[in-house]
C-alpha positions, 0 to 999 in steps of 0.5 A, a space after each residue: 729035530 729028529 730023523 728016524 734011524 732008517 728011512 724009506 728010499 724013494 726015487 719017485 718024489 715030486 716037487 712038493 716032497 722034495 721041498 718038504 725034505 729040503 726043509 727037513 734037512 735045513 732044520 736038521 742042519 740048523 739044529 746041528 749048528 751048520 750055518 753054511 749048510 743051513 744058508 744053502 738050504 734056505 730059499 730053495 722052494 721053486 728053484 730049478 733042478 740045476 740050481 738045487 743040484 748045485 746047492 745040494 752038492 755044496 752041502 754035501 761037500 761042506 759035510 765032508 762025509 762025516 759019520 755024525 751027519 750020515 742021516 743028512 747026507 743020506 737025505 741029500 743023496 736021495 734028493 739028488 737022485 729025485 731032482 730029474 723028477 722036477 717039473 
């Protein structure tokens, strides 16, 4: 699993795009041996926005703003911003 060093920041993601990025974050966390984060990002497809927000916030808390997880943290932040787009 590889993340680009730069990412396109979007605030107009739809559910399909959000769920795809959650899957990428789950794969990254599994590869980084972060079982707590991986578990929180498992089974998220179709969840309502408040439930996704809670899981993402718990992931961010577990990651603790560590530099080595900056790419996944940035993606999770972007997902939080896009949650109001869910329908």
